[in-house]
C-alpha positions as CSV (number, residue, x, y, z in Angstrom):
1,X,116.1,-33.4,108.9
2,X,119.7,-32.8,109.9
3,X,120.6,-32.7,113.6
4,X,123.0,-29.9,114.5
5,X,125.4,-29.9,117.4
6,X,125.2,-26.4,119.0
7,X,129.0,-26.2,119.5
8,X,130.1,-27.1,116.0
9,X,130.3,-25.0,112.8
10,X,128.2,-25.7,109.7
11,X,127.8,-24.4,106.2
12,X,124.3,-22.7,106.0
13,X,123.9,-23.9,102.4
14,X,125.2,-27.5,102.2
15,X,125.1,-28.3,105.9
16,X,128.7,-29.7,106.0
17,X,130.2,-29.8,109.5
18,X,133.6,-28.1,110.2
19,X,136.2,-27.8,113.0
20,X,136.2,-24.6,115.1
21,X,139.3,-23.1,113.3
22,X,137.7,-23.2,109.9
23,X,135.7,-20.0,108.9
24,X,134.5,-20.7,105.3
25,X,132.8,-23.7,103.7
26,X,135.3,-25.3,101.3
27,X,132.5,-26.2,98.8
28,X,130.2,-23.1,99.0
29,X,132.6,-20.4,100.1
30,X,130.0,-19.2,102.7
31,X,130.8,-18.1,106.2
32,X,130.2,-20.9,108.6
33,X,127.5,-20.6,111.4
34,X,127.5,-22.2,114.8
35,X,125.1,-25.0,115.2
36,X,123.3,-23.1,118.0
37,X,122.7,-20.2,115.5
38,X,121.4,-22.5,112.9
39,X,119.0,-24.1,115.3
40,X,117.8,-20.7,116.6
41,X,117.3,-19.5,113.0
42,X,115.5,-22.6,111.9
43,X,117.8,-23.1,108.9
44,X,117.4,-26.6,107.4
45,X,120.8,-26.9,105.8
46,X,119.3,-27.2,102.3
47,X,118.9,-23.6,101.5
48,X,120.9,-20.3,101.6
49,X,120.0,-18.3,104.7
50,X,120.4,-15.0,102.9
51,X,117.1,-14.7,101.1
52,X,116.4,-18.4,100.3
53,X,117.6,-17.7,96.8
54,X,117.9,-20.9,94.8
55,X,117.3,-21.6,91.1
56,X,114.3,-23.7,90.4
57,X,113.0,-25.2,87.2
58,X,110.3,-22.4,87.0
59,X,112.8,-19.6,87.1
60,X,113.5,-17.6,83.9
61,X,117.3,-17.5,83.4
62,X,119.5,-15.0,81.5
63,X,123.0,-15.7,80.2
64,X,125.6,-13.3,81.6
65,X,128.9,-14.4,80.3
66,X,130.6,-17.2,78.3
67,X,134.1,-18.5,78.9
68,X,136.3,-21.3,80.1
69,X,135.0,-23.7,82.7
70,X,137.6,-22.5,85.3
71,X,136.9,-18.8,84.7
72,X,133.1,-19.3,84.9
73,X,133.4,-21.4,88.0
74,X,135.3,-18.6,89.7
75,X,132.6,-16.0,88.7
76,X,129.9,-18.4,89.8
77,X,131.6,-18.6,93.2
78,X,131.7,-14.8,93.4
79,X,128.0,-14.6,92.8
80,X,127.1,-17.4,95.2
81,X,129.2,-15.9,98.0
82,X,126.9,-12.8,97.6
83,X,123.8,-15.1,97.7
84,X,123.1,-14.7,93.9
85,X,122.4,-18.3,92.6
86,X,124.0,-19.2,89.3
87,X,124.3,-22.2,87.0
88,X,126.8,-23.1,84.3
89,X,125.5,-24.5,81.0
90,X,127.7,-26.1,78.4
91,X,128.1,-23.9,75.4
92,X,127.3,-25.7,72.1
93,X,127.9,-22.8,69.8
94,X,131.3,-24.0,68.5
95,X,130.8,-27.0,66.3
96,X,134.4,-27.4,65.1
97,X,135.9,-28.0,68.5
98,X,138.6,-25.4,68.1
99,X,137.3,-23.2,71.0
100,X,137.9,-25.7,73.8
101,X,135.3,-26.5,76.4
102,X,133.3,-23.4,77.3
103,X,130.3,-22.8,79.5
104,X,127.8,-20.0,79.9
105,X,127.0,-18.4,83.3
106,X,123.3,-18.0,83.9
107,X,121.4,-16.2,86.7
108,X,117.8,-15.6,87.4
109,X,116.3,-12.6,85.5
110,X,115.5,-10.9,88.8
111,X,119.1,-11.2,89.9
112,X,120.6,-9.8,86.6
113,X,121.4,-6.2,87.8
114,X,122.9,-7.3,91.1
115,X,124.9,-10.0,89.4
116,X,126.3,-7.6,86.7
117,X,127.3,-5.2,89.4
118,X,129.0,-7.9,91.4
119,X,130.9,-9.1,88.3
120,X,132.0,-5.5,87.4
121,X,133.3,-5.1,91.0
122,X,135.1,-8.4,90.7
123,X,136.7,-7.4,87.4
124,X,137.8,-4.1,88.8
125,X,139.2,-5.8,91.9
126,X,141.1,-8.5,90.0
127,X,142.5,-6.1,87.4
128,X,143.3,-3.3,89.9
129,X,141.1,-0.9,87.9
130,X,139.3,0.0,91.1
131,X,142.3,2.1,92.0
132,X,142.8,3.5,88.4
133,X,141.6,6.9,87.4
134,X,139.9,6.3,84.0
135,X,139.1,9.9,83.4
136,X,142.0,10.4,81.0
137,X,141.8,7.0,79.3
138,X,140.6,8.7,76.1
139,X,143.3,11.4,76.1
140,X,145.0,12.1,72.8
141,X,148.7,12.8,72.6
142,X,149.2,15.9,70.5
143,X,152.7,17.4,70.2
144,X,151.3,20.8,69.4
145,X,149.8,21.1,72.9
146,X,151.9,22.8,75.6
147,X,151.0,20.2,78.2
148,X,149.6,16.7,77.7
149,X,148.3,14.0,80.1
150,X,149.4,10.4,79.7
151,X,146.4,8.1,79.3
152,X,148.2,5.3,81.0
153,X,149.5,6.9,84.2
154,X,147.8,10.4,84.3
155,X,151.2,12.1,84.4
156,X,151.1,15.7,83.0
157,X,154.1,16.7,81.0
158,X,155.4,18.7,78.1
159,X,155.4,16.7,74.9
160,X,159.2,17.2,74.2
161,X,159.8,13.5,73.5
162,X,157.9,10.6,72.0
163,X,157.2,8.9,75.3
164,X,155.8,9.6,78.8
165,X,158.6,10.6,81.2
166,X,156.8,8.8,84.1
167,X,155.7,5.4,82.7
168,X,157.5,5.2,79.4
169,X,154.4,4.8,77.2
170,X,155.6,5.5,73.6
171,X,153.4,7.8,71.4
172,X,154.9,7.1,68.0
């Protein structure tokens, strides 16, 4: 069992020790806890303090997404920061070698809905779609209309020309 110094900071998952000015674990991305808090909570340093969520050999897993190693590691970190355990498994579907190294991101079946929601939020955050009004994304440009709405920027205008006067999207 690890011995914690009450004055130092520790990662609640891996147990690594940090200086006072550090706030996140470099390996796990979790917020560090004071040793006194870990001792009071009875956290062993081998488990996540959130809900004790770890993947075991008895857990049923579900594949969420396939992609490059780097991209999937980033998504795995997003999930683990939210206490959703995930594993990466090498993808063997490409036999010719033309696809490059790819892995598949897996989570426990019981974490699927939460993981999907977290990944959707991460996608929206990283693509700036969380600030985008998608209500007009399916808009159709028709020059016979008196007013049209640009599906790219939501600008309403008269279809006098072949492009949006605000963002320049061409409708040819």
